[in-house]
N, C-alpha and C positions, 0 to 999 in steps of 0.2 A: 880269161875272159871268152867271151861271146863273141862267135866267127859275124862276119858282117854278111847280108846278101841284098841285094837290090835286084829287082826286079827291071823288066825294059820301061815299063811303066813309071817305074821310079825316077831312071835315068832320064827319060822324057822331060818329067817335074819339076827335078832340080835344073835346071837350066833357068838363071834368073832374067824375067822379062820376058818370058816364051807364053804363048796362047794355047791351051790343049783344052780341048773340049768343054771350049766356050768359056774357061778363069785363065786368069794370071799367075804365075807360078813368081812371087818376089821376094828380095834378099832380105837378109834379116833386117825387119824394120826398123828404120830411120825416126820417123815419130817419137816426137819427145813430150807426148801426150796422155794422158793416163788414160786406158782403154775407152772408158766407159766416156769420155768425152772427147772421143773421137765421131766425128758426124761420116766419116767414109764405113765403119761399120753399116750393117744392115739395121734398121730400124727396129728388126725382130733378135737382133743380139743385144741393140743398147736396151730396150726393154728387159729382156729376159736379165741382165746384169742390173740394172735400176732396180726390180722386184728383189733377185734372189741372192745378190751375192753382198760380199761385205769386203772391206779394204783391211788389211790388218797391218803394224807396222813395218816396213820395209827401210831397206838399208839405203844409205845417202852416194851422189856421185864417191864422193869424198872418201869414204869408207871403202870403198870398192876398189877406187885407184891406188889407195894404200895399202890394200891388205890382198890382191889380187896375185895368184902364181899359178903357174903352171906345175902341177902334179902327176909328177913320174913314179915309175916302181919306187924307188925305193930313194928321192930326193924329191926338191921345190927346186923349181928356175923361174924367172917373173914372167908373166904371162902374155902373150905376144901384144903386142898395144892395142889390133886391131881385134880381137878380142876382151880388151877391159871394156874397149869403147862398146862393144856389141855386149856385156853384161853391162853396165850404164844405161844404155838404152832400155835394155829387157826391164831391167827393174824401174825405172820411171814411168814403163808402159804397162807393165801386168803383174811388179811387185804388191805382195802383200793381197795381191785378188783370193778370195776363199768364197764357194759355192758348193752345192751339191749338186749329182744328177740323179742317179739311181738309187745308191745307199746314202748311207748318214756319215760313210767318213770325210766327205768332199774333196772338190779341187783345191790343189795347194800352189799356188805362185809364187817365184823368186827366190831371191839365192839362200836365204837363209841363214844368211852370217856367214855365208862361206862361199865366196866368188873364186870359184878355182874351179882352173879350166884341164881337162885330159883330153889323151890322144886315143881317142872312140875308134871301135873298127870301121868309122865312116869319115875318120878326123877330128881335127880338132871340134869340143863341143865343152858346153857345159849345163849342169845338172839343175835346171828352172823348174820344173813342173813334179809334183806329188800326185798322182792318180787314184785317188782314195778308191773307185772302185775296181784296181784291179792291185792296189796297196801296193805300190811300184814306181820308182824315180822313172821318169823322162827327161831326157837330152834337148838341149839345143843345139843344134850344130850351126856352123858359123854363115852354112846361106838362110837360115830361118827354121830350115824343116825340123820336126821333133825325132826323136826313135829312142827304140827302148827294146831292151831283149830279156824277157822273164824269163829266170829258172833257168832251165837248157834252151830255149829257145833261141834262133840265132836274131843278130842285133840288123832289126831293118827299121826303114823308116816308116810314123805313121801315122802324122801328118804335115801337110803338103807348108802349112805356117801354123802357127798359133791363135792367129785370127781365124785360121777354119777350122779349128778345135773347139773356137767360141760358138762358131756361128753354129756346129755342126750338134754340140751340148743344149743348144737355146732353140734348134728346132725339135730336138727329141721332146725337151721338157714340153713346147708347146702343145706337140699332138698325143704325148703319154700318156692324157685321160681319153683319149679316144678308144673305139675300142678297136681291139688289133688281133692277127693271127699270127703264134711266131715258127719259123722254120729251122732249123739245119741245114745246109748246105756245105760239100764237102769238095772242092777244085783243086785242081794239081797246084802244087805250089805256087804262090808269083801269076796265076790266076786268076781273073776276078769273074766273080760267079753270075753274074747277069751279061747274057750275051743278046738278048732282045730289047730292047729299050723301048720299041715299038708299040709296045703291050704294058707300057710304065707312063705316071704321068709326066709333067715336064722334068726336067736337070735341074735340081738347084746349084748350080757351080760353087755358089759364097760358101756351103757346107760339105761341098766332095776334095776328097781327097786319095792316096792312096791306101787306104783301110776302111773308109768307109764312102758311102754313095747314098745321097738322096733324091728324092724324087716325089713333086709334090703339084698335086691341082688344087689348092685351096678353094675353088669355086664348088666343085666337083667335091670338098671335104676327103679327100685319098692322099695317101702319101705312103712312100715305102720305102723301107730304110736294108741298106747292106753294109754290116758291119764284119770286119774279121775280129773273130774273138781269141782264137787261138793256132798257132805256127808250129807247131811239132815236126820233124825230118821230113815225116812223111809225105805229106798234105796239109793244106790250111784247112780250116773251120770257119764256116760265117755266119753269122746271125741275119736271116732274112725276117723284117718284119712289115706287114700290111696292118696299115691306119684305116680305122674310117668314122667317119662323125657319127654313124648308124648301125645297128646291128645288122642289119638287111644288107649292107655295103660290105660289110665285114666277110660276110658268107661268100661272096665273090672273089675271095684270099684265094683259095685253092688252084680255080682255073689259071689266074692271073700268073702266081708266084710258078708253077710249072711250065707257064707258056715264056716263060721270061730265063729262064736258066734249062742249060742242058747237064748238066754236073748231078750228082747223086744229092737227089733232094728230099728231105724227110719233115715230117710235125715234130716241132723241138717238143723234149719232154718235160721240159721247165719252161715258164715262163721268168726274166730276172726283174722285169717291171713288176711284175705285180707278188713275187718270191710266194710261188705254189708250182704244185706240178700242175701239166695240164694235160689234158685227156685229147685221143685222137682227135680231130676235126672242131675242139673247143674254141670259142670265140671269148678272150680275156676282156676284161674291161677296169682298169684302173681309176677309182676314184681321184680326184684332180687335187693335188697336195694342199693344207692351208696354208692363207696366206701367210707373209714374215709377222712374228709377232701374238700368229695363232695355234693353239694345239697342235705338237707333233711337228713345230719348227724346228731344223734341226739345230744346235749348236756349235761355232768351228770347233774341230777338232784338236789335241795337243799340239805342241810343238813339233818340227819334222821330224827331231832326231829321235824322238822316240822308239825303244825297241817296236816290231810292227812293219816298219817301215823298211822297204827294200832299196838300196842303191844299188848302179852298177859297178 
């Protein structure tokens, strides 16, 4: 089993109801409405889900309550009531949700017919998401945060909440058609890569969490993303992306990025948004993806139990 590590930032963010850096950490959502119908979500996220998502079949509350178990190493026990109800709420809000972000595998939300609780390195959790970009399962913790530990990497919190995860994906899709430059930053483990936010646009609280941070100036047409992409033993690896509406603005990325961090940062050699090699100093431009129903619209992937998906 992967060991867990929580940074000081994660420890602070995990306190329910605590306001930190302009946003509030919430406990596992108690709202019994499908996420697309929830007006508390940002307009950007609701528009993204309305345009790009689909909803597949999901489990009913009766099915979850009758099938829920606590899965231990060599046996199963009845799942704790609070985790059973957490799974019911999760499935009602997110179950069956599917959309794609960068790759074509898509993000799958729901219990997938297996309402099983397990003891993760960070406490009781259930698998509720399959990340198509990473092709790895994502756990939902009892307090609503998400966590994962792909391969030999340690198990860590990745999202402050599922809603924050949706908000970050919505923002990425919104600016993915802008001109952009990509960098790779190598801070020490559990250290945020950006240390001088005064050189960046305004922070986007709803899309910001422990492993992804967003800054945006919609008027100026500038966005900046910092996303943790790997966490081997020795140090973290973050992708920094500078987005701009025009190529002239994108040319200002280098000084802005290097002023914002003191950690080792180099131009990226590969752009995952455009899927091509990046020459040093090159500005990328990814054509806006087609609307649903047009050529190129990705179809939902196969059931998540197929070979290739990795569960903890």
